[in-house]
C-alpha positions in Angstrom: 0.0 0.0 0.0 2.8 2.3 0.7 4.1 2.6 -2.8 0.8 4.1 -4.4 0.7 6.5 -1.6 4.4 7.6 -2.1 4.0 7.8 -5.9 0.8 9.9 -5.4 2.4 12.2 -2.8 5.3 12.9 -5.0 2.9 13.7 -7.6 0.7 15.9 -5.8 4.0 17.8 -4.5 5.0 18.4 -8.1 1.3 19.7 -8.7 1.2 22.0 -5.9 4.7 23.2 -6.8 3.6 24.2 -10.1 0.4 25.9 -8.9 2.5 27.8 -6.2 4.7 29.0 -9.4 1.3 30.3 -10.8 1.2 27.9 -13.6 -2.5 27.5 -14.6 -4.2 24.6 -13.0 -5.2 22.7 -16.3 -1.3 23.0 -17.6 -0.1 21.9 -14.0 -2.3 18.9 -13.9 -1.3 18.0 -17.6 2.5 18.4 -16.9 2.2 16.3 -13.8 0.2 13.7 -15.4 2.3 13.4 -18.4 5.6 13.2 -16.5 4.1 10.8 -13.6 2.5 8.6 -16.2 5.8 8.6 -18.4 7.8 7.6 -15.5 5.7 4.8 -14.6 4.7 3.4 -17.8 7.1 5.0 -20.2 7.1 8.2 -22.2 6.2 6.6 -25.7 2.8 5.5 -24.1 2.7 8.9 -22.3 2.9 10.7 -25.8 0.4 8.7 -27.3 -1.8 9.3 -24.4 -1.5 12.9 -24.6 -2.5 12.5 -28.4 -5.4 10.3 -28.0 -6.7 12.4 -25.0 -6.3 15.8 -26.8 -8.4 14.4 -29.8 -10.9 12.9 -27.5 -11.4 16.1 -25.5 -11.4 18.6 -28.2 -13.9 16.6 -30.3 -16.4 15.5 -27.8 -19.8 16.5 -28.7 -20.6 16.3 -24.8 -18.4 19.3 -24.0 -19.6 21.3 -27.0 -22.4 22.4 -24.6 -20.0 24.3 -22.4 -19.3 27.2 -24.9 -23.0 27.5 -25.7 -24.1 27.6 -22.0 -21.1 30.2 -21.5 -22.4 32.4 -24.5 -26.1 31.9 -23.2 -25.1 33.4 -19.7 -23.3 36.1 -21.1 -25.9 37.1 -23.6 -28.6 37.0 -20.8 -26.6 39.4 -18.7 -26.3 41.8 -21.5 -29.7 41.6 -22.6 -31.1 42.3 -19.0 -32.8 39.2 -18.5 -31.1 38.7 -15.1 -32.6 42.3 -14.1 -36.0 40.9 -15.1 -35.7 37.7 -13.0 -35.0 39.8 -9.8 -37.8 42.2 -10.4 -40.3 39.4 -11.0 -39.5 37.4 -7.7 -39.3 40.8 -5.8 -42.7 41.8 -6.9 -44.3 38.8 -5.1 -42.1 38.6 -2.0 -40.5 42.1 -1.6 -43.0 42.9 1.0 -42.3 40.2 3.3 -39.8 40.8 6.3 -36.6 40.2 4.5 -38.4 39.9 1.4 -35.7 41.7 -0.8 -33.4 39.3 0.6 -35.6 36.2 -0.2 -36.1 37.8 -3.8 -32.3 37.9 -4.0 -32.2 34.2 -3.5 -34.9 33.4 -5.9 -33.0 35.7 -8.4 -29.6 33.8 -7.8 -31.5 30.6 -8.5 -33.0 31.9 -11.6 -30.0 33.5 -13.0 -27.9 30.2 -12.1 -30.4 28.4 -14.3 -29.2 30.7 -17.1 -25.6 31.2 -16.3 -24.3 28.1 -14.6 -21.5 29.7 -12.7 -21.5 30.8 -8.9 -18.9 33.5 -9.2 -20.8 35.1 -12.1 -24.2 34.8 -10.3 -22.7 36.4 -7.2 -21.3 39.3 -9.2 -24.2 39.8 -11.3 -27.0 39.7 -8.3 -24.6 41.8 -6.5 -24.6 44.6 -8.7 -28.5 44.3 -9.1 -29.5 43.8 -5.5 -26.9 45.0 -3.2 -27.7 48.7 -3.7 -31.3 48.2 -3.6 -31.2 46.3 -0.2 -28.8 48.9 1.4 -31.0 51.7 0.2 -33.9 50.1 1.9 -32.1 50.1 5.2 -30.9 46.3 5.2 -28.2 45.4 7.5 -24.9 45.3 5.4 -24.2 41.7 6.9 -27.5 40.4 5.7 -27.3 42.0 2.5 -24.0 41.0 1.6 -24.2 37.7 3.0 -27.5 36.7 1.1 -25.8 37.6 -2.1 -22.7 35.6 -1.3 -24.6 32.6 -0.2 -27.2 32.9 -3.0 -24.5 32.8 -5.6 -23.5 29.3 -4.7 -26.7 28.2 -6.3 -25.4 29.0 -9.7 -23.7 25.6 -9.9 -26.4 23.5 -8.4 -29.2 24.6 -10.6 -29.1 22.8 -13.7 -28.1 23.2 -16.3 -24.6 23.8 -14.8 -21.3 23.7 -16.3 -19.7 21.7 -13.3 -22.4 19.2 -13.8 -21.4 18.8 -17.6 -17.7 18.4 -16.5 -18.6 15.9 -13.7 -20.7 13.8 -15.9 -17.9 13.8 -18.5 -15.2 12.8 -16.2 -17.3 10.2 -14.2 -18.6 9.0 -17.5 -22.2 9.5 -16.5 -25.3 10.7 -18.6 -25.4 14.4 -18.2 -29.2 14.5 -18.1 -29.3 12.1 -15.3 -26.9 14.6 -13.4 -29.3 17.5 -14.3 -32.4 15.8 -13.2 -31.0 14.5 -10.0 -30.1 18.1 -9.0 -33.8 19.4 -9.1 -34.9 18.2 -5.9 -31.7 19.2 -4.0 -31.7 22.5 -5.8 -35.2 23.3 -4.5 -34.2 22.2 -1.1 -31.4 24.6 -1.1 -33.3 27.6 -2.2 -36.1 26.5 0.7 -33.3 26.3 3.4 -31.5 29.5 2.3 -35.0 31.4 2.4 -35.7 29.8 5.7 -32.5 31.1 7.0 -33.3 34.6 5.9 -36.8 34.3 7.6 -35.3 33.1 11.0 -32.6 35.8 10.8 -35.1 38.6 10.5 -37.4 37.2 13.1 -34.6 37.2 15.6 -33.3 40.6 14.5 -36.2 42.5 12.9 -34.2 45.6 12.4 -32.0 44.0 10.2 -34.4 43.9 7.3 -37.3 46.6 7.1 -40.5 45.6 5.4 -40.9 46.9 2.0 -44.2 48.2 0.4 -46.4 45.7 -1.1 -47.3 46.0 -4.9 -50.6 45.9 -6.1 -51.9 43.2 -8.4 -52.0 45.4 -11.2 -48.3 46.5 -10.7 -47.4 42.8 -10.5 -49.0 42.1 -13.7 -47.1 44.7 -15.3 -43.8 43.2 -13.9 -44.9 39.9 -15.1 -45.6 41.2 -18.6 -42.2 43.0 -18.8 -40.6 39.5 -17.6 -42.1 37.3 -20.1 -38.8 36.9 -21.9 -37.3 35.2 -18.9 -40.2 32.8 -18.5 -39.8 32.0 -22.1 -36.1 31.3 -22.1 -36.1 29.2 -18.8 -39.3 27.3 -19.7 -38.4 26.6 -23.2 -34.7 25.5 -22.2 -35.7 23.5 -19.1 -39.0 22.2 -20.7 -37.5 21.2 -24.0 -34.6 19.5 -22.1 -36.5 17.5 -19.5 -39.3 16.6 -21.9 -37.0 15.1 -24.3 -37.6 17.4 -27.3 -34.1 18.9 -27.0 -30.8 17.3 -26.3 -28.5 19.0 -24.1 -26.5 20.6 -26.9 -29.7 21.8 -28.6 -31.3 23.2 -25.5 -28.0 25.2 -25.0 -28.0 26.3 -28.6 -31.7 27.5 -28.3 -31.1 29.3 -24.9 -28.1 31.1 -26.6 -30.4 32.1 -29.7 -33.3 33.5 -27.4 -30.7 35.4 -25.2 -29.2 36.9 -28.6 -32.5 37.8 -29.8 -33.4 39.6 -26.6 -30.0 41.4 -26.7 -30.6 42.5 -30.2 -34.4 43.5 -29.7 -33.6 45.4 -26.7 -30.8 47.3 -28.4 -28.4 46.3 -25.7 -25.9 44.6 -28.0 -23.6 46.3 -30.7 -20.7 44.9 -32.7 -18.2 45.9 -30.2 -20.3 44.3 -27.1 -20.7 41.0 -29.2 -17.0 40.9 -29.8 -16.4 41.3 -26.1 -18.9 38.6 -25.3 -17.5 36.1 -27.8 -13.9 36.9 -26.5 -14.9 36.2 -22.8 -16.6 33.0 -24.0 -13.6 31.9 -26.1 -11.2 32.5 -23.2 -13.4 31.0 -20.5 -14.1 27.9 -22.9 -10.3 27.4 -23.6 -9.5 27.5 -19.8 -12.2 24.7 -19.1 -10.9 22.6 -22.0 -7.4 22.9 -20.8 -8.6 21.9 -17.4 -10.3 18.9 -18.6 -7.2 17.8 -20.6 -5.1 18.1 -17.8 -7.4 16.4 -15.6 -7.5 13.5 -18.1 -3.8 13.1 -18.0 -3.7 13.4 -14.3 -6.4 10.7 -14.0 -4.5 8.1 -15.8 -1.3 8.9 -13.7 -3.4 8.4 -10.5 -4.7 5.1 -12.0 -1.2 4.1 -13.0 -0.1 4.7 -9.2 -2.9 2.3 -8.2 -3.8 4.7 -5.4 -7.8 4.1 -6.0 -7.3 0.4 -5.0 -4.9 1.3 -2.0 -7.3 3.8 -0.5 -10.3 1.2 -0.8 -8.1 -1.3 0.9 -7.2 1.2 3.5 -10.8 2.2 4.4 -11.7 -1.7 4.4 -8.8 -2.2 6.9 -10.1 0.7 9.1 -13.3 -1.0 9.1 -15.4 2.5 9.2 -18.8 2.7 8.4 -19.7 4.1 4.9 -21.3 7.2 6.4 -17.9 8.0 8.4 -15.9 7.9 5.2 -18.5 10.0 3.4 -18.2 12.6 6.4 -14.3 12.6 6.1 -14.5 13.3 2.4 -17.1 16.1 3.1 -14.8 17.9 5.4 -12.0 17.5 3.0 -13.9 19.1 0.2 -15.0 22.0 2.4 -11.4 22.7 3.2 -10.6 22.4 -0.6 -13.6 24.7 -1.5 -12.1 27.5 0.4 -8.7 27.3 -1.3 -9.5 26.2 -5.0 -12.4 27.1 -7.3 -15.3 24.4 -7.9 -13.7 23.0 -10.9 -10.3 22.6 -9.8 -11.4 20.9 -6.6 -13.2 18.5 -8.4 -10.9 17.3 -11.1 -7.9 17.2 -8.8 -9.7 14.9 -6.4 -12.0 13.0 -8.5 -9.4 10.3 -9.9 -9.0 8.9 -6.4 -11.9 9.8 -4.7 -14.9 8.5 -7.0 -13.6 4.8 -7.0 -13.6 4.9 -3.1 -17.1 6.3 -3.1 -18.3 3.6 -5.6 -16.5 0.9 -3.7 -18.5 1.8 -0.7 -21.8 1.0 -2.8 -22.9 4.6 -3.5 -24.2 5.8 -6.7 -22.0 8.1 -8.8 -25.0 10.4 -9.6 -25.7 10.9 -6.1 -22.0 11.6 -5.3 -22.0 14.2 -8.0 -24.6 16.1 -6.4 -23.2 16.1 -3.0 -19.8 16.9 -4.3 -21.0 20.1 -6.2 -23.0 21.0 -2.9 -20.0 20.6 -0.6 -17.6 22.4 -2.7 -20.0 25.4 -3.4 -20.2 25.6 0.6 -16.6 26.2 0.4 -17.0 29.2 -1.6 -18.5 31.0 1.4 -16.6 29.7 4.3 -13.6 31.5 5.9 -11.0 32.3 5.3 -10.9 32.5 1.5 -14.6 32.2 0.6 -14.4 33.2 -3.1 -17.9 34.7 -3.2 -17.3 36.8 0.0 -14.4 38.5 -1.7 -16.6 39.2 -4.8 -19.0 41.0 -2.8 -16.5 42.7 -0.9 -15.3 43.9 -4.2 -18.3 45.4 -5.2 -18.6 47.6 -2.1 -15.6 47.9 -0.1 -17.4 49.8 2.4 -18.6 46.5 3.9 -15.9 44.9 5.8 -15.0 41.2 5.1 -15.6 40.3 8.8 -19.1 41.6 8.4 -19.8 39.7 5.2 -18.4 36.5 6.8 -20.8 37.1 9.7 -23.7 37.7 7.3 -23.1 34.2 5.7 -22.9 32.4 8.9 -26.8 31.6 9.0 -26.4 30.2 5.3 -23.6 28.1 6.2 -25.7 26.4 8.8 -28.5 25.9 6.4 -26.3 24.5 3.7 -24.8 22.1 6.2 -28.2 21.0 7.3 -29.1 20.6 3.5 -25.9 18.5 2.8 -26.5 16.3 5.7 -30.2 15.7 4.5 -29.2 14.6 1.0 -26.6 12.5 2.4 -29.0 10.7 4.9 -31.7 10.3 2.3 -29.9 9.6 -1.2 -33.2 9.0 -2.8 -33.8 12.8 -2.7 -31.2 13.0 -5.7 -31.9 9.4 -7.1 -35.6 9.4 -7.3 -36.1 11.5 -10.3 -33.4 9.9 -12.5 -34.9 6.5 -11.6 -38.1 7.5 -13.4 -36.3 8.0 -16.6 -34.9 4.4 -16.6 
């Protein structure tokens, strides 16, 4: 058992050395995987592996959905559909105690269904809702904490780029992952909303009650927001009813967002060129990460680490739930340091075989994994979403924002525990498809 652990430890030492030298994560994983596999198996097979994996990644029809979803999210932001989402939800719950905060969580969920990125969701909703909550007398900690926590919904609300990557790396059907996330996503929104309602019940001065809209005003907001409902309804409805494939749904959503941006005269040639450049840069980054992760996975497999870890856990005779708890704690720590994609692709080669060895479903583990890593994005000391909100309004101290996300951290931990204890919450809907 010691040989796989030593070889893997050396590989990770090299990987983290490259990351510390500011080598991009995908390149660092690719170099480590290539050299490690070459030293173990031979550099001729390693060179052949690099060629075949490059061709496989860049020609994969499953991964073609990534640039389409990225482009759809960028165009939806430019067209103002994200603003419409927030106004629509705020019209119906804005008069509740803490209503704007609840609307922000709903807006994050709605924008996450369009965008698929947690940092982008936090940044976009922060620009929209943070000034409104502060202007209406909300406590800065509650306002900033709600947006930072709501931003984590961006990766859990399908369709999600991280879910596409997980399905590709774990060799699962992406629609199964999307469907499995639906009930946990609803639970996430409910738990975060309950966190707001309990918070304002304990500290009423933190969230003054807003004015109630008349039904006539609400109808006007609904009529103005019809584009959001058409886009989300068509993409989600077509996807889950089987009318669209994943790629077709992404392409259709991108087309709808483009037409709205043009129709509302919010997109000129320079703006379109900027959106395309951003999408191309992000797509290239993700593809390099996937290629690097593929090479790194072969290196980990060659070290025989997955089998060694399974043997170690068998020898310890730990209950499966105890092993899952240890992995969850590990990912919470990783989520504080690495972004979601990096945390997943670095660890998946040796963690997934252990989870499968314990008898758990890879679909269920994908949902748990995404929830846990997203929690790391708001936990101290390096919660990425917290720093994004702080960058939007530096008058709010980091300590205040971290205090503001504390109720949401508790809510998210409870939600993760519920999904771990009741796996059918993630597996029931996919089981209906088969």
